[in-house]
Structures are given as C-alpha cells and as structure tokens.
PLY file of the C-alpha trace (Angstrom):
ply
format ascii 1.0
element vertex 211
property float x
property float y
property float z
element edge 210
property int vertex1
property int vertex2
end_header
-3.71 -17.72 -7.66
-1.24 -16.67 -5.00
2.51 -16.18 -5.08
4.74 -15.49 -2.10
2.79 -16.29 1.06
4.01 -18.32 4.05
0.50 -19.62 4.79
-0.17 -23.05 3.23
-2.98 -23.04 0.70
-4.73 -25.95 2.43
-4.81 -24.04 5.71
-6.04 -20.86 4.00
-8.77 -22.86 2.28
-9.92 -24.33 5.61
-10.20 -20.92 7.25
-11.49 -18.88 4.35
-13.78 -21.11 2.30
-15.51 -23.03 5.10
-18.59 -21.02 6.04
-18.39 -21.25 9.86
-14.66 -20.49 9.86
-15.07 -17.47 7.60
-17.91 -16.15 9.76
-15.78 -16.66 12.88
-12.87 -14.80 11.27
-15.14 -11.91 10.30
-16.56 -11.78 13.85
-13.08 -11.73 15.37
-12.18 -8.88 13.06
-15.38 -7.08 13.98
-14.56 -7.34 17.68
-11.02 -6.11 17.03
-12.47 -3.19 15.07
-14.62 -2.14 18.05
-11.68 -2.45 20.46
-9.50 -0.39 18.13
-12.12 2.33 17.75
-12.50 2.52 21.53
-8.76 3.12 21.85
-8.81 5.98 19.35
-11.95 7.57 20.76
-10.44 7.52 24.27
-7.60 9.81 23.10
-9.46 11.65 20.38
-7.76 14.81 19.10
-9.55 17.36 16.92
-9.54 15.29 13.73
-11.95 16.24 10.91
-14.45 13.45 10.28
-13.31 13.05 6.67
-9.79 12.23 7.84
-10.78 9.52 10.29
-10.01 6.64 7.87
-6.41 7.91 7.69
-6.14 8.80 11.37
-7.52 5.55 12.82
-4.86 3.32 11.26
-5.60 0.01 12.99
-9.42 0.15 12.71
-9.04 1.14 9.05
-6.74 -1.83 8.42
-9.23 -4.19 10.07
-12.18 -2.69 8.18
-10.36 -3.09 4.85
-9.53 -6.67 5.80
-13.21 -7.37 6.53
-14.26 -5.94 3.18
-11.60 -8.01 1.46
-12.69 -11.17 3.29
-16.32 -10.45 2.40
-15.50 -10.97 -1.29
-15.02 -14.65 -0.41
-18.70 -15.16 0.42
-19.71 -16.20 -3.14
-16.95 -18.83 -3.12
-17.74 -20.47 0.23
-17.66 -24.24 -0.18
-15.92 -23.90 -3.53
-12.35 -23.02 -4.62
-10.39 -19.77 -4.47
-10.71 -19.56 -8.25
-14.45 -18.97 -7.72
-13.82 -15.64 -5.97
-15.08 -12.80 -8.21
-12.21 -11.14 -10.11
-12.69 -7.42 -10.76
-10.52 -4.34 -10.94
-12.22 -2.66 -7.92
-11.55 -5.84 -5.95
-7.87 -5.59 -6.88
-7.73 -2.08 -5.40
-9.51 -3.30 -2.25
-7.25 -6.33 -1.77
-4.13 -4.23 -2.35
-5.18 -1.57 0.14
-6.10 -4.23 2.70
-2.73 -5.97 2.32
-0.73 -2.73 2.51
-2.67 -1.33 5.47
-2.47 -4.57 7.44
1.27 -4.98 6.90
2.15 -1.35 7.48
-0.03 -0.97 10.58
1.13 -4.24 12.07
4.82 -3.50 11.64
4.45 0.20 12.52
3.04 -0.75 15.91
6.04 -2.97 16.66
8.44 -0.17 15.66
6.51 2.54 17.52
6.33 0.62 20.80
10.00 -0.27 20.67
11.07 3.30 19.94
9.19 4.25 23.11
10.14 1.02 24.85
10.34 2.39 28.38
6.84 3.88 28.14
5.20 0.53 27.33
7.37 -2.31 28.63
6.89 -4.49 30.68
3.11 -4.03 30.99
1.59 -7.32 29.74
-1.09 -5.73 27.54
0.43 -2.32 26.77
3.52 -3.93 25.26
3.20 -7.68 24.62
-0.54 -7.74 23.99
-0.55 -4.85 21.53
2.48 -6.15 19.65
1.10 -9.69 19.34
-2.33 -8.55 18.19
-0.81 -6.23 15.60
1.58 -8.88 14.30
-1.60 -10.87 13.64
-2.41 -8.13 11.10
0.61 -9.23 9.08
-0.47 -12.86 9.25
-3.95 -11.91 8.04
-2.46 -9.90 5.19
-0.80 -13.03 3.88
-4.16 -14.73 3.53
-5.06 -12.22 0.81
-2.72 -13.56 -1.92
-4.67 -16.84 -1.90
-7.78 -15.15 -3.30
-6.95 -11.54 -4.21
-4.78 -9.89 -6.82
-3.41 -6.48 -7.72
-2.60 -4.21 -10.64
-0.01 -1.51 -11.23
-2.70 1.09 -10.71
-3.77 -0.51 -7.43
-0.18 -0.58 -6.18
0.37 3.06 -7.16
-2.90 4.08 -5.50
-2.00 2.22 -2.29
1.41 3.90 -2.24
-0.06 7.38 -2.67
-2.73 6.86 -0.01
-0.22 5.41 2.46
2.18 8.30 1.87
-0.72 10.74 2.35
-1.34 8.98 5.65
2.29 9.59 6.65
1.98 13.28 5.77
-1.23 13.56 7.79
0.28 11.71 10.75
3.56 13.60 11.06
3.05 16.76 9.03
-0.21 17.66 10.78
0.22 15.74 14.04
-2.61 13.25 13.50
-0.52 10.16 14.22
-2.03 7.46 16.48
-1.93 8.31 20.20
1.55 7.73 21.65
3.10 8.09 25.08
6.06 10.00 23.64
6.85 12.53 20.92
7.63 10.75 17.64
10.65 12.95 16.79
12.27 12.10 13.45
12.85 8.38 13.85
9.20 7.29 13.77
8.20 9.37 10.70
11.23 8.05 8.81
10.38 4.49 9.85
6.75 4.99 8.84
7.68 6.12 5.33
10.03 3.16 5.07
7.26 0.80 6.16
4.95 2.31 3.54
7.47 1.45 0.85
8.06 -2.01 2.31
4.34 -2.81 2.51
3.80 -1.85 -1.14
6.84 -3.86 -2.25
5.56 -6.89 -0.35
2.14 -6.43 -1.94
3.75 -6.35 -5.38
5.71 -9.52 -4.61
2.87 -11.42 -2.95
-0.33 -10.52 -4.79
-0.88 -11.99 -8.28
-0.71 -9.37 -11.02
-3.19 -8.68 -13.81
-1.43 -10.95 -16.30
-1.74 -13.87 -13.87
-5.27 -13.34 -12.57
-7.09 -11.97 -15.59
-8.13 -8.45 -14.53
0 1
1 2
2 3
3 4
4 5
5 6
6 7
7 8
8 9
9 10
10 11
11 12
12 13
13 14
14 15
15 16
16 17
17 18
18 19
19 20
20 21
21 22
22 23
23 24
24 25
25 26
26 27
27 28
28 29
29 30
30 31
31 32
32 33
33 34
34 35
35 36
36 37
37 38
38 39
39 40
40 41
41 42
42 43
43 44
44 45
45 46
46 47
47 48
48 49
49 50
50 51
51 52
52 53
53 54
54 55
55 56
56 57
57 58
58 59
59 60
60 61
61 62
62 63
63 64
64 65
65 66
66 67
67 68
68 69
69 70
70 71
71 72
72 73
73 74
74 75
75 76
76 77
77 78
78 79
79 80
80 81
81 82
82 83
83 84
84 85
85 86
86 87
87 88
88 89
89 90
90 91
91 92
92 93
93 94
94 95
95 96
96 97
97 98
98 99
99 100
100 101
101 102
102 103
103 104
104 105
105 106
106 107
107 108
108 109
109 110
110 111
111 112
112 113
113 114
114 115
115 116
116 117
117 118
118 119
119 120
120 121
121 122
122 123
123 124
124 125
125 126
126 127
127 128
128 129
129 130
130 131
131 132
132 133
133 134
134 135
135 136
136 137
137 138
138 139
139 140
140 141
141 142
142 143
143 144
144 145
145 146
146 147
147 148
148 149
149 150
150 151
151 152
152 153
153 154
154 155
155 156
156 157
157 158
158 159
159 160
160 161
161 162
162 163
163 164
164 165
165 166
166 167
167 168
168 169
169 170
170 171
171 172
172 173
173 174
174 175
175 176
176 177
177 178
178 179
179 180
180 181
181 182
182 183
183 184
184 185
185 186
186 187
187 188
188 189
189 190
190 191
191 192
192 193
193 194
194 195
195 196
196 197
197 198
198 199
199 200
200 201
201 202
202 203
203 204
204 205
205 206
206 207
207 208
208 209
209 210
C-alpha cells in the first residue's frame, strides 16, 4: 500500500508500527491539539458550536490525524497490511490527509500575505510556519497505511469547500491580524483543490487496496 509519498516506508514503519513511537506521536498530536484550541478560544468569535469543526481548522486537522493514526493500533508490531481496511476508514484517512495538507499550506500563505504583521517575531512567524509545515509531513505518513475512494475524495472536496464558504462568506476564518481581502479566499479555494488532488495521487485507491 502507498503510492506517492516522500517518506521512506522503513522510516514510516519505525514511527507508526512500533508501540512506544506511535504512542509518542499521538501524545505530541494531543499536545498540539490543546495548544491549537487555546489559540482559537483566545480569539473566539460568535461561532455556533456545530460549526466549530469547520472553524477551528488546525485543531480539526490534528484531531483527524489522531483518529487516522489510531487505526494503526491493531497493527502495532506487525505490517501496514495488517491495518483494518474499511470504507469508513477510507473517508477518515482522506479527510485527515486533505485537512492536514490544506491547513499546513494555508498557514504559510496566510502569514506571508500578512507578512509585516507576523515577521520577524520568532514564534508568531517562524514557529507557526514550521509547526504547520509539520502537518504536511504528517499527511504523507497516511499513504503508507490508509487509502481512499472516489466517494471519499468527493466528500473531502465538498467539506473543504464548505469550510471555505464558512470562512470567507460568513467571516468565520481563523483569527488573523489583517483583513483577508480577496487574495486569501482565492488561495484557500486553490489549496482545497490542491489538497484533494494530492490525496488522489498519494492515497491508494479502492482497486489497489481492496475496499
């Protein structure tokens, strides 16, 4: 299993199928989730509770990643081929990949569009960019154990586009130090398309993984 991923399979196996390493990765993600939630709560607008998963982009990406990684538990100490293969898992892995890639790259674009508001503060610019680029790296672990289907890709595209509409049509985008104007919404839609294309290219399809 696995197609286009820059992470060597041996390295992915060491981090994902060794019990202590997988637990450590889940704990790191859990800590990042708490830090991300604290950031959103600190600048909380009047967002309906039901829309929080779409509003809190980074915590949602991390939470999806944790759920995706949790499917590896039955295969710890074994091979990637021992990871349970189901259609719901395909939807989960696809959403996790898309959300990680889109959120990671969106943050880089957003901070550079408002460059003067963030640079050169060590954490506000470099720290946030580096931590969010790690989202993209984590996304490319998923093709080693997860797959996708046409339905999962279509669903991820629709949900991500709904997120764009919520963010820029209703003003529920992540807290920024500047007004997004037209450039950021256009970039966000483009990143949605890119993330889904990358998911389609990187995640094994039904005919390859047996869904």
